N, C-alpha and C positions, 0 to 999 in steps of 0.2 A: 668542357668534358666531352669526348667523342661517344657516339652512339656503341652500343655492344653489337657484335656481330652474332649472326645465329649461325651455329655449326650446321653446316648444309647436309652432312652425312646423318646426323640426328634427325633434323628436319624431315628427310626423306623416309626415314625408318618409323618415326613416331608420330602420332597424333594425339593432340590433346583434346578431350571430350568437353562438352559443356559442364559437366559436373566438377571437371578438373583432373579427372584421371587420365593416365596415360595409355594409349591403347597401342599394342604391338602384334606383329604378324609373327607365327611361328617359325622357328628355324628349322634346318633339316629337311627342306621341302624343295631344295633346287635342283639336286641332280642325284644320280645313284639310286633311283627310286625303285630298280627291279628287286632289290633284296628285301625291301620294306614291304610288310604285309599291307593289304586293301585297308583294314582297319587303323592301321597306324597312319596311314596317307591321310585317310578320312578326317581322323581326329586332327592332324596338323593342318588342316585347311582353316581351322577355326582360328580367329584372332583372340588374343586374351589381352589381360591388363598387367602393367609391371607392378613389381612388389613395391612397397613402400621404401624399402631400403635402397633400390635403385633408382627410385623414381627423383630422389634428390638429386642425382648426378645428372640426370637427363635434363631437368628443369634448368640446371646451371648452363647446359649448352644451348638452350632454347630459351632466351630472356624475354622474347615477346609472348611467350605460351603461358 
């Protein structure tokens, strides 16, 4: 049985914490920032955790985590 490969795009976007949660970076922070308010941009800097519904899908892409 061969090893299961990790999906590299998922590995670059998500990190698995020691407690087992999956940490992600906020979207909408890449470009077109002029029209977004300071407050909105400031809040988008923060990382957050994936919802349990999405967590299952991402774990399938990252078998070693």
